[in-house]
C-alpha positions as CSV (number, residue, x, y, z in Angstrom):
1,M,4.1,-143.3,157.4
2,Y,7.8,-142.8,156.6
3,R,8.9,-145.7,155.4
4,S,11.8,-147.7,153.7
5,V,10.2,-150.8,152.7
6,R,11.1,-149.4,148.8
7,W,15.3,-149.6,149.3
8,G,16.5,-147.1,148.0
9,A,19.2,-147.1,145.1
10,V,22.2,-145.4,146.6
11,V,26.3,-145.4,145.9
12,A,27.3,-147.5,148.9
13,A,25.6,-148.5,152.5
14,G,28.8,-147.3,154.3
15,L,28.2,-143.6,153.2
16,L,24.5,-143.6,154.9
17,V,26.5,-144.2,158.1
18,A,28.9,-142.1,158.5
19,G,29.1,-131.9,152.4
20,C,36.4,-123.2,144.2
21,S,36.1,-120.0,141.3
22,G,37.3,-119.7,137.7
23,G,35.4,-121.5,134.9
24,S,36.0,-124.4,133.1
25,S,37.3,-125.1,129.8
26,G,36.1,-127.4,127.0
27,G,35.3,-130.8,127.3
28,G,38.1,-132.9,125.9
29,G,38.9,-135.4,123.6
30,E,35.1,-137.9,123.3
31,P,34.8,-141.3,123.3
32,G,33.2,-142.5,120.0
33,K,31.8,-140.1,117.7
34,A,29.0,-137.8,118.2
35,R,26.3,-135.0,117.1
36,P,27.3,-132.0,116.8
37,V,26.5,-129.5,120.1
38,R,23.3,-126.9,119.5
39,P,22.0,-124.4,121.5
40,S,20.2,-125.5,124.8
41,A,16.5,-125.9,124.2
42,S,13.6,-125.1,126.9
43,A,11.2,-128.2,127.8
44,S,9.9,-128.4,124.4
45,G,12.7,-128.1,122.4
46,S,11.3,-124.8,120.9
47,G,13.9,-122.0,121.8
48,V,17.0,-120.9,123.7
49,L,17.2,-120.3,127.2
50,P,17.7,-117.1,128.4
51,G,21.0,-115.4,129.1
52,S,20.1,-114.6,132.6
53,L,20.7,-118.8,133.0
54,T,23.1,-120.0,130.6
55,S,24.9,-116.8,131.4
56,Q,24.6,-116.6,135.4
57,K,28.2,-117.0,137.1
58,L,28.4,-119.1,140.2
59,D,29.9,-117.7,143.4
60,W,32.1,-119.9,145.0
61,A,32.8,-120.2,148.6
62,R,33.9,-122.4,150.9
63,C,31.6,-124.7,152.0
64,K,29.3,-124.6,155.6
65,A,28.5,-127.2,158.2
66,T,25.2,-128.2,157.7
67,S,22.7,-129.8,160.4
68,D,23.7,-133.4,158.6
69,S,27.2,-132.9,158.1
70,A,30.5,-131.2,158.8
71,A,32.2,-128.6,156.6
72,P,34.2,-130.6,154.3
73,G,37.8,-130.1,153.9
74,D,39.5,-126.7,152.1
75,E,39.7,-127.9,148.7
76,W,36.2,-127.8,148.4
77,R,34.2,-125.2,147.2
78,C,29.8,-124.5,147.3
79,A,28.0,-122.4,145.2
80,T,24.2,-122.3,143.8
81,L,23.1,-122.5,140.9
82,K,19.5,-120.7,139.3
83,V,17.0,-123.4,137.1
84,P,13.6,-122.9,136.1
85,L,11.0,-124.2,138.3
86,D,9.1,-125.3,135.5
87,W,11.3,-126.0,132.4
88,A,8.2,-125.6,130.3
89,K,8.7,-122.0,131.6
90,P,12.6,-121.2,131.3
91,D,11.8,-117.3,131.9
92,G,9.2,-117.9,134.8
93,E,9.9,-118.6,138.0
94,T,13.9,-120.2,139.6
95,I,14.9,-122.2,142.1
96,G,18.3,-123.1,143.6
97,L,20.5,-126.0,143.1
98,A,23.5,-126.7,145.8
99,L,26.8,-127.3,143.9
100,I,30.3,-128.9,145.3
101,R,32.9,-128.8,143.6
102,A,36.9,-129.6,144.0
103,K,39.3,-128.6,140.9
104,A,41.5,-131.1,139.1
105,S,44.9,-131.4,141.2
106,G,47.1,-132.3,137.9
107,A,48.3,-130.1,134.9
108,Q,46.1,-127.5,134.2
109,G,47.0,-128.4,130.6
110,K,45.5,-131.9,131.1
111,R,42.5,-131.2,131.9
112,I,39.7,-132.7,130.5
113,G,37.0,-130.7,132.6
114,S,34.0,-131.0,135.0
115,L,32.8,-134.3,136.6
116,L,29.4,-134.7,137.1
117,F,28.4,-137.2,140.2
118,N,24.6,-138.4,141.7
119,F,25.2,-140.7,144.1
120,G,21.3,-142.7,143.4
121,G,18.6,-142.2,145.9
122,P,16.6,-140.4,144.2
123,G,17.2,-138.4,147.4
124,S,20.8,-139.0,148.0
125,S,22.5,-135.3,148.7
126,G,25.7,-135.1,146.4
127,V,27.0,-132.0,148.4
128,S,27.5,-134.8,151.1
129,T,28.3,-137.5,149.7
130,M,30.9,-136.1,147.0
131,P,33.7,-135.2,150.0
132,Y,33.4,-139.1,151.4
133,Y,33.2,-139.9,148.0
134,A,36.3,-138.5,146.4
135,P,39.7,-140.5,147.7
136,T,37.7,-143.5,145.9
137,V,38.0,-141.5,142.3
138,S,41.0,-139.6,143.5
139,A,42.4,-141.4,140.1
140,L,39.7,-138.9,138.7
141,R,40.7,-135.9,139.9
142,E,43.9,-135.4,138.3
143,R,42.2,-134.4,134.5
144,Y,38.6,-133.9,136.2
145,D,37.0,-130.6,138.5
146,L,35.1,-133.0,140.5
147,V,31.6,-132.0,141.1
148,S,28.3,-133.2,142.7
149,W,25.1,-131.7,143.6
150,D,21.7,-131.7,145.5
151,P,18.9,-132.3,142.7
152,R,15.8,-130.5,143.4
153,G,13.4,-131.2,146.2
154,V,17.1,-133.0,147.7
155,G,18.9,-131.5,150.5
156,A,20.0,-127.9,150.6
157,S,18.1,-127.3,147.0
158,E,14.7,-126.8,147.8
159,G,15.0,-130.3,149.7
160,V,11.4,-131.5,150.7
161,R,10.6,-132.5,154.5
162,C,7.0,-134.2,154.2
163,R,6.8,-135.4,158.5
164,G,9.1,-134.1,161.6
165,D,10.9,-136.6,163.8
166,K,8.4,-138.0,165.9
167,A,5.9,-138.2,163.0
168,V,8.1,-140.3,161.1
169,Q,9.0,-142.3,164.7
170,A,5.4,-142.9,165.4
171,A,5.1,-144.0,161.8
172,E,7.0,-146.9,162.7
173,S,4.4,-149.0,164.2
174,V,2.3,-149.1,161.0
175,D,2.3,-152.7,159.6
176,A,4.0,-152.5,156.2
177,T,2.2,-155.8,155.3
178,P,-0.8,-155.7,156.3
179,D,-2.7,-159.0,157.8
180,T,-6.5,-157.9,158.4
181,A,-8.8,-154.9,157.2
182,A,-8.1,-152.8,159.6
183,E,-4.2,-153.2,159.4
184,E,-5.1,-152.0,155.7
185,T,-7.1,-149.1,155.9
186,T,-4.5,-147.5,158.8
187,Y,-1.4,-148.7,155.7
188,F,-3.6,-147.0,153.1
189,Q,-4.6,-143.7,155.2
190,D,-1.0,-143.6,155.9
191,A,0.1,-143.6,152.7
192,A,-2.9,-141.0,151.5
193,D,-1.6,-138.8,154.3
194,F,1.9,-139.1,153.5
195,G,1.4,-137.5,149.8
196,K,-0.9,-134.7,151.6
197,D,2.2,-133.8,154.1
198,C,4.1,-133.8,151.2
199,E,2.3,-131.4,149.0
200,K,1.8,-129.2,152.1
201,A,5.5,-129.0,152.3
202,A,6.6,-129.0,149.2
203,G,4.0,-126.5,147.3
204,K,4.4,-125.9,143.7
205,L,8.0,-127.7,143.7
206,I,6.2,-131.1,144.3
207,A,4.9,-131.4,140.4
208,H,8.8,-130.2,139.3
209,V,11.3,-133.0,140.6
210,S,10.9,-135.6,138.0
211,T,14.0,-137.1,136.9
212,T,13.0,-135.3,133.4
213,D,13.6,-132.2,135.1
214,T,16.8,-132.9,136.7
215,A,18.3,-134.5,133.5
216,R,17.8,-130.7,131.9
217,D,19.3,-128.9,135.2
218,M,22.0,-131.3,134.6
219,D,22.3,-129.5,131.0
220,L,22.4,-126.2,132.2
221,M,24.8,-126.9,134.7
222,R,27.4,-128.3,131.9
223,Q,26.7,-124.8,130.1
224,V,27.1,-122.6,133.3
225,L,30.4,-124.5,134.2
226,G,31.6,-124.0,131.1
227,D,31.5,-128.0,129.4
228,T,31.4,-128.5,125.7
229,R,29.9,-131.8,126.7
230,T,28.5,-133.7,129.8
231,H,31.0,-135.9,131.9
232,Y,28.8,-137.8,134.4
233,F,29.6,-140.3,137.0
234,G,26.0,-142.2,137.6
235,I,25.7,-145.1,140.5
236,S,22.6,-146.5,141.0
237,Y,19.5,-144.4,140.7
238,G,21.7,-142.0,138.8
239,T,22.0,-144.1,136.0
240,E,18.3,-143.4,135.1
241,L,19.1,-140.3,135.3
242,G,22.2,-140.5,133.1
243,G,20.3,-142.8,130.6
244,V,17.3,-139.7,130.6
245,Y,20.4,-136.9,130.0
246,A,21.3,-139.2,126.7
247,H,18.0,-139.8,125.3
248,L,17.7,-135.4,125.7
249,F,21.0,-134.2,124.9
250,P,22.5,-137.1,122.6
251,G,24.8,-134.9,121.1
252,R,26.3,-133.7,124.2
253,V,27.2,-136.9,125.8
254,G,30.8,-136.6,126.6
255,R,32.5,-139.6,129.4
256,L,29.1,-141.0,130.9
257,I,29.8,-143.9,133.1
258,L,26.6,-145.7,134.9
259,D,27.7,-147.8,137.9
260,A,25.2,-150.5,139.3
261,V,22.5,-149.6,136.4
262,V,18.8,-149.7,137.4
263,D,16.8,-151.5,134.2
264,P,15.0,-148.9,132.4
265,T,12.6,-151.3,130.9
266,A,11.1,-152.3,134.3
267,D,7.8,-149.6,135.3
268,S,7.4,-149.4,139.2
269,V,6.1,-153.2,139.5
270,G,8.9,-154.7,137.9
271,H,10.9,-153.1,139.3
272,A,10.0,-153.9,143.0
273,K,10.3,-157.6,141.5
274,N,13.8,-156.6,140.2
275,Q,14.5,-155.6,144.0
276,A,12.8,-158.7,145.4
277,Q,15.3,-160.7,142.9
278,G,18.8,-159.1,143.5
279,F,18.0,-159.0,147.8
280,Q,17.0,-162.3,147.7
281,R,19.7,-163.2,145.5
282,A,22.6,-161.3,148.0
283,L,21.0,-162.8,151.1
284,D,21.7,-166.6,149.5
285,D,24.6,-165.5,149.0
286,Y,25.7,-164.5,152.3
287,L,24.0,-167.5,154.0
288,K,26.3,-170.1,151.7
289,S,29.2,-167.8,153.1
290,T,28.2,-168.4,156.5
291,G,27.6,-172.2,155.8
292,Q,23.9,-172.7,155.7
293,D,21.7,-173.2,152.7
294,P,20.1,-170.7,151.5
295,K,16.6,-172.2,151.4
296,Q,16.5,-173.5,155.5
297,G,18.5,-169.9,156.0
298,S,15.9,-167.8,154.5
299,Q,12.9,-169.7,155.9
300,K,14.7,-169.1,159.4
301,I,14.2,-165.6,158.9
302,V,11.0,-165.6,157.6
303,D,9.9,-167.5,160.9
304,L,11.9,-164.5,163.0
305,L,10.0,-161.8,161.1
306,K,6.4,-163.7,161.8
307,T,7.1,-163.5,164.9
308,L,8.0,-159.9,164.8
309,D,4.8,-159.3,163.2
310,A,3.1,-160.1,166.3
311,K,5.2,-159.6,168.9
312,P,8.1,-156.7,168.1
313,L,11.4,-157.3,170.3
314,P,12.5,-155.3,173.2
315,T,15.6,-153.0,172.6
316,S,18.5,-151.1,174.9
317,S,16.9,-148.2,173.6
318,G,13.3,-148.8,174.7
319,R,12.1,-148.5,171.6
320,K,10.7,-152.2,169.8
321,L,12.3,-154.1,166.6
322,T,8.8,-154.3,164.3
323,Q,8.4,-156.5,161.9
324,T,9.4,-153.8,159.3
325,L,12.1,-152.3,161.1
326,A,13.6,-155.5,161.3
327,V,13.7,-156.2,157.1
328,T,15.2,-152.7,156.8
329,G,18.2,-153.8,159.8
330,I,18.5,-156.8,157.4
331,V,18.4,-155.1,153.9
332,L,21.5,-152.6,154.9
333,P,24.6,-155.0,155.1
334,L,23.5,-157.0,152.4
335,Y,25.0,-153.5,149.9
336,S,28.2,-154.2,151.4
337,E,30.1,-157.4,151.2
338,E,32.5,-156.2,153.9
339,S,28.9,-156.0,156.2
340,W,27.9,-159.4,156.3
341,P,29.4,-160.1,159.7
342,T,27.0,-157.5,161.1
343,L,24.4,-159.1,159.7
344,T,25.1,-162.6,161.3
345,S,25.9,-160.7,164.6
346,A,22.3,-158.4,164.8
347,L,20.4,-162.2,163.1
348,K,21.6,-164.2,166.3
349,A,20.7,-161.3,168.7
350,A,17.2,-161.3,167.5
351,E,16.9,-164.8,167.7
352,E,17.7,-164.9,171.4
353,G,15.9,-161.7,172.1
354,D,17.5,-158.7,172.1
355,G,16.1,-156.2,168.6
356,T,19.3,-153.6,169.2
357,E,21.8,-154.5,166.9
358,L,18.7,-154.9,163.9
359,L,17.4,-151.7,164.8
360,S,20.6,-150.0,165.1
361,L,21.0,-151.2,161.1
362,A,17.8,-150.0,160.3
363,D,18.0,-146.3,161.9
364,Q,21.1,-146.3,160.2
365,Y,19.9,-146.8,156.9
366,N,16.2,-144.1,157.5
367,E,19.3,-141.7,159.2
368,R,18.1,-141.6,162.6
369,D,20.8,-140.4,165.0
370,S,20.8,-140.8,168.7
371,A,18.8,-138.0,169.1
372,G,16.1,-139.1,167.2
373,H,16.8,-136.8,164.2
374,Y,15.9,-138.4,161.2
375,G,17.6,-137.8,157.7
376,T,15.0,-136.7,154.7
377,T,16.9,-139.0,151.6
378,T,13.7,-141.6,151.8
379,Q,10.8,-138.8,151.8
380,S,12.3,-136.8,149.0
381,Q,12.6,-140.2,147.3
382,R,9.6,-141.3,147.2
383,V,8.1,-137.4,146.2
384,I,10.9,-137.7,143.3
385,S,10.1,-141.7,142.4
386,C,6.2,-141.1,142.6
387,L,6.3,-137.8,140.2
388,D,8.3,-140.1,137.5
389,D,5.8,-143.4,137.8
390,K,3.2,-143.5,136.3
391,Q,1.6,-147.4,137.6
392,R,-0.4,-146.9,140.6
393,P,-1.3,-150.7,141.4
394,T,-5.0,-150.8,143.6
395,L,-5.0,-152.8,146.6
396,A,-6.9,-155.5,144.7
397,E,-4.0,-156.1,141.8
398,T,-1.4,-156.1,144.3
399,K,-3.4,-159.0,146.4
400,R,-3.4,-160.5,143.0
401,L,0.9,-159.7,142.9
402,L,1.5,-160.9,146.1
403,P,2.2,-164.7,145.5
404,E,4.7,-163.7,142.5
405,F,6.2,-161.4,144.6
406,E,6.7,-164.3,147.4
407,K,7.9,-166.9,145.2
408,I,10.7,-164.4,144.1
409,S,11.7,-163.9,147.4
410,P,10.1,-165.4,150.5
411,V,12.0,-163.1,152.7
412,F,11.8,-159.6,150.7
413,G,8.9,-160.1,148.4
414,D,5.7,-159.9,150.8
415,F,7.2,-156.0,151.6
416,L,7.8,-155.1,148.2
417,G,4.7,-156.2,146.7
418,W,2.9,-154.6,149.4
419,D,4.8,-151.4,148.5
420,T,4.1,-151.2,145.2
421,A,0.2,-150.5,146.3
422,G,1.3,-148.2,149.3
423,W,4.4,-146.4,147.7
424,C,2.2,-143.7,145.5
425,H,-1.1,-144.3,146.9
426,D,-3.1,-141.4,146.9
427,W,-0.7,-139.4,145.5
428,P,-1.4,-135.4,144.5
429,V,0.3,-135.6,141.3
430,A,0.1,-138.0,138.2
431,G,3.3,-139.9,137.3
432,E,5.4,-139.3,134.0
433,Y,5.7,-142.5,132.3
434,D,5.7,-146.3,133.0
435,T,9.2,-146.3,132.1
436,P,11.8,-144.0,131.2
437,E,12.9,-143.2,128.0
438,V,16.6,-143.8,127.3
439,S,17.0,-144.2,124.3
440,A,19.7,-142.2,122.5
441,A,20.9,-143.1,119.1
442,G,23.9,-140.9,118.1
443,A,25.5,-140.3,121.3
444,A,29.0,-141.4,122.1
445,P,29.7,-145.0,123.3
446,I,28.5,-145.0,127.1
447,L,29.9,-147.5,129.8
448,L,28.2,-149.6,131.7
449,V,28.9,-151.3,135.2
450,G,27.1,-154.6,136.1
451,N,27.4,-156.4,139.3
452,T,26.7,-159.7,139.1
453,G,26.0,-159.8,143.1
454,D,24.3,-156.7,143.6
455,P,21.3,-156.3,145.5
456,A,19.3,-153.1,145.1
457,T,19.9,-153.4,140.7
458,P,20.5,-156.7,139.5
459,Y,23.1,-157.0,137.0
460,E,20.5,-157.6,134.6
461,G,19.8,-154.1,134.0
462,A,23.1,-153.3,132.5
463,R,22.8,-155.1,129.4
464,R,18.9,-154.0,129.5
465,M,20.4,-150.3,129.3
466,A,22.6,-151.2,126.8
467,D,19.7,-152.3,124.8
468,E,17.6,-149.6,125.3
469,L,20.4,-146.9,124.9
470,G,21.3,-148.2,121.3
471,K,23.7,-150.4,119.1
472,G,27.2,-148.2,119.3
473,V,26.6,-146.5,122.0
474,G,25.7,-148.5,125.7
475,V,28.8,-150.5,126.2
476,E,28.3,-153.4,129.1
477,L,31.1,-154.4,131.9
478,T,30.5,-156.7,134.3
479,W,31.8,-157.6,137.4
480,K,31.7,-160.8,139.3
481,G,31.6,-159.4,142.6
482,E,29.3,-158.7,145.4
483,G,27.5,-155.6,146.5
484,H,26.1,-152.3,145.5
485,G,28.2,-151.2,143.0
486,A,31.3,-152.1,141.4
487,Y,34.0,-148.9,141.0
488,G,35.8,-148.9,143.6
489,S,34.6,-152.1,145.1
490,G,38.2,-154.1,145.1
491,S,38.2,-155.0,141.1
492,D,41.9,-153.6,139.9
493,C,40.0,-154.6,136.2
494,V,36.2,-153.1,137.2
495,D,38.7,-149.7,138.0
496,S,41.0,-149.9,135.7
497,T,38.7,-150.2,132.7
498,V,36.6,-147.3,134.3
499,N,39.5,-145.1,134.5
500,A,41.1,-145.6,130.8
501,Y,37.4,-144.4,129.8
502,L,37.1,-141.5,131.5
503,L,40.8,-140.7,131.2
504,D,41.8,-141.8,127.8
505,G,38.7,-142.3,126.3
506,T,39.4,-145.8,125.9
507,V,36.4,-147.6,125.1
508,P,36.9,-151.5,126.3
509,K,34.3,-154.2,124.1
510,D,31.1,-154.7,124.9
511,G,30.5,-157.7,126.8
512,K,33.6,-157.4,129.2
513,V,33.7,-159.2,132.2
514,C,36.0,-158.7,135.2
515,S,35.9,-161.7,138.1
């Protein structure tokens, strides 16, 4: 089953509904003190990488259109970086990572270096997203080359497509909150089948798409781009990647921004609880904005979902709005306060018996176009996260957890609770860790931006990340706002603080609040 119950941590919902020559100088002045840079080591830390990797020259050329996006403008160039399939065998088989870059627009003498972007997911394509996001960070391009990439297993970088479009659509009928023994059997069988489909599609790659693998890819990218230190802008899941990178390479940390911060202390069940809290909190704020009592408004939505569980709604396309698709459609507008009126309209239509608008929102989240073609973000997300996450709750464990999930969120708790058991059920490879290691003693200060109204990565995660990074490393900035992420969301205070850090190396006081 191609499921969207585990809602991705992506840069912005709006980007879901919408892909260069010469070396670079070393990194500029760094904020704070950092440990000396050492030669890059293999995964075991026992040796220097082969020159065939570190000395490769990128062949930057005009970016081409893809099946999912048009070719970007003339300022963008694309290239392929060669990285080891298995970082424990750096001399062995390699795979290619797709990169995109727009060179710094300011005077060459003021250029700081490359600024790498990861937009979250995991599974989001940096090659497709970077040109759309570039206007948001135009001030940063004055002094940085803007660089992003498709991480291994994503998009043009050996992207994994576990199922075709017809199979994905057929799986929409599987109940993600099973109510009977028969529905439970179907739910778990489909989850197991999905894992087998992914193993067949990915082959050897399925065991080498972890966050740790991608963090090591980043450091090779730094070397090939010619930077002494890594400057990085990680959003949502990209903050977990940034924390893992800082732990592995603390002496190579330059200026790192982590916006919409994932809680590194949460295991997969804890992450699901965090999301239940975050999306319910955002829904409550939305309901208040419409003049509704959050408790009464939530119950009204719960009643609608129960009705859909028994009888899906018709839509103008002829497809049915199921309970699971309706929840996904409700989730999407909560990523951005600007989309709240869309949610109001869709809920009103559904209450009147028309599921068209909620289905359209779910399709946007699932990257389904009018021709019935689905994107692969969620498929890649599952392959990556199931290699990261060691935890595999059983059916019995999940059933014991459900009351707690439903107490946290009457609307989303049931879905996220069941997801803890189904997401990686009978997965063909074991997970790597319960929680990611992000301690980074000796690294330069890393700026973490938390948003009090963030649905996908609740703002408490920023403080926990700061504590885990270590004293003097994690610096927290809080924005009292709504939506997923803070930078570029309308706060001059946030934007100016982040810009001062990235452009001038000015580290704000830990705990600064932008309201």
